[in-house]
C-alpha positions as CSV (number, residue, x, y, z in Angstrom):
1,M,-0.3,-0.2,0.4
2,A,1.6,3.2,-1.5
3,M,1.4,6.2,1.2
4,D,1.7,9.6,-0.4
5,N,2.7,13.2,1.9
6,N,1.2,15.7,-0.6
7,V,0.0,19.1,0.5
8,T,-1.4,21.7,-1.3
9,V,-2.3,25.1,0.7
10,T,-3.2,28.1,-0.7
11,G,-2.2,31.7,2.0
12,N,-1.2,34.9,2.2
13,A,2.6,35.1,2.9
14,T,3.9,36.2,6.4
15,R,6.6,37.2,6.1
16,E,9.6,37.6,3.1
17,P,11.8,34.8,2.1
18,E,15.0,34.2,3.6
19,L,17.1,33.0,1.3
20,R,20.8,30.9,2.1
21,F,22.8,28.5,1.1
22,T,24.4,25.6,3.0
23,P,28.2,25.1,3.0
24,S,28.1,23.8,-0.5
25,G,26.1,26.3,-2.4
26,Q,22.4,24.4,-1.8
27,A,20.0,27.4,-2.6
28,V,17.5,26.9,0.8
29,A,14.3,29.8,1.6
30,N,12.1,30.1,4.7
31,F,9.3,31.9,4.7
32,G,5.6,31.5,6.1
33,I,1.9,31.5,5.0
34,A,-1.5,32.1,6.7
35,V,-4.6,30.2,5.6
36,N,-7.8,31.6,6.7
37,R,-10.9,29.3,6.9
38,R,-14.1,30.7,7.1
39,W,-17.9,29.3,7.9
40,Q,-20.9,29.7,9.3
41,N,-21.8,28.2,12.7
42,R,-25.4,26.5,12.0
43,Q,-26.4,26.9,15.7
44,T,-25.9,31.3,15.7
45,Q,-26.0,31.7,12.4
46,E,-23.1,33.8,12.6
47,W,-19.1,33.6,10.2
48,E,-17.1,32.0,12.4
49,E,-12.9,31.9,10.9
50,A,-9.4,30.2,12.0
51,V,-6.4,30.8,11.2
52,S,-3.6,28.7,10.8
53,F,0.2,29.4,10.2
54,F,2.7,27.0,7.7
55,D,6.7,27.5,7.8
56,V,7.7,26.5,4.3
57,T,11.2,25.5,3.0
58,A,12.1,25.5,-0.7
59,W,15.6,24.3,-2.1
60,S,17.7,25.0,-5.2
61,Q,16.1,27.2,-8.0
62,L,12.8,27.5,-6.5
63,A,14.0,28.7,-3.1
64,E,15.8,31.7,-5.5
65,N,12.8,32.3,-7.5
66,A,10.7,32.3,-4.4
67,A,13.3,34.7,-2.7
68,E,12.9,36.8,-5.9
69,S,9.1,36.9,-6.1
70,V,7.2,36.2,-3.0
71,T,6.7,39.5,-0.5
72,K,5.0,39.9,2.7
73,G,1.6,39.5,1.9
74,T,1.3,37.8,-1.5
75,R,-1.1,35.1,-1.7
76,V,0.5,31.9,-2.6
77,T,-0.3,28.1,-3.4
78,V,2.8,26.2,-2.5
79,T,3.1,22.4,-3.3
80,G,4.8,20.1,-1.4
81,R,5.3,17.3,1.4
82,L,4.9,17.7,5.1
83,D,8.5,17.2,6.9
84,Q,8.4,17.1,11.1
85,R,11.8,18.3,12.1
86,S,12.9,18.1,15.6
87,W,15.9,19.7,17.6
88,E,16.8,20.8,21.6
89,N,16.5,24.5,22.3
90,Q,20.0,26.0,23.7
91,E,18.4,25.4,27.0
92,G,18.1,21.4,26.4
93,E,14.6,21.8,25.9
94,K,13.2,19.5,22.9
95,R,11.2,20.8,20.2
96,S,9.2,20.1,17.2
97,K,7.1,21.1,14.2
98,I,5.9,20.5,10.7
99,E,6.5,22.4,8.0
100,I,6.1,22.0,4.5
101,V,9.1,21.3,1.8
102,A,7.9,22.8,-1.2
103,D,7.6,21.0,-4.5
104,D,6.4,24.1,-6.1
105,V,5.1,27.9,-5.3
106,A,2.8,29.3,-7.2
107,V,2.0,33.2,-7.1
108,S,-2.1,33.8,-7.1
109,L,-3.4,35.9,-10.0
110,R,-7.0,36.3,-8.4
111,W,-6.0,39.6,-6.9
112,A,-2.4,40.5,-8.8
113,T,-0.9,40.2,-11.9
114,A,2.8,39.4,-12.7
115,D,5.5,39.7,-15.0
116,I,6.8,36.0,-16.0
117,N,10.8,36.1,-16.4
118,R,11.9,32.8,-17.3
119,N,15.4,31.6,-15.7
120,E,17.5,29.9,-18.0
121,R,18.4,25.9,-17.3
122,A,21.6,24.9,-16.2
123,A,23.7,22.2,-18.2
124,G,22.8,19.4,-16.4
125,A,20.5,20.6,-14.2
126,P,17.5,18.8,-12.7
127,A,14.1,19.2,-14.9
128,Q,12.8,19.7,-11.4
129,A,12.8,22.4,-9.0
130,G,13.0,20.1,-6.4
131,A,14.3,16.9,-8.2
132,A,18.2,17.5,-6.5
133,Q,18.2,17.7,-3.2
134,S,21.3,15.8,-1.9
135,D,22.9,19.1,-0.4
136,Q,19.7,18.6,2.0
137,A,21.8,16.2,4.0
138,T,24.6,19.3,4.8
139,Y,21.6,21.1,6.0
140,N,21.6,20.2,10.0
141,P,17.6,19.9,11.4
142,N,18.8,19.5,14.7
143,E,19.8,23.1,14.7
144,E,17.5,26.0,16.3
145,P,15.0,26.4,13.0
146,F,15.7,29.8,10.3
């Protein structure tokens, strides 16, 4: 039985992507998104709302493109997989969080327009933005998150 771990979330960026590079030069960008959910309470007939916050990690060219294209408040759709990270903080307390490791990040055109600038692929570059992530091994998930 195959188990899939795919998620697609649409929301607003809560912070500017922070672009960093691993020691081997692999790009990694982190940003957050907020997803609003609205429903009508059947008993009170009042509208209720809840907000969920997600951290997003993008790698390679996707990381660089997201850092250049996404700004705080931008409505985006993120497709990827859920990943749980655990670490100990400086006080020795164990912490963990679930984040989305992005395969794709798309800017919503519902309330905005976009200018598309295609990046040229380098010789030997992977066909997908998230296809080559071999440098992730140099990223230490036990460190405090970005």
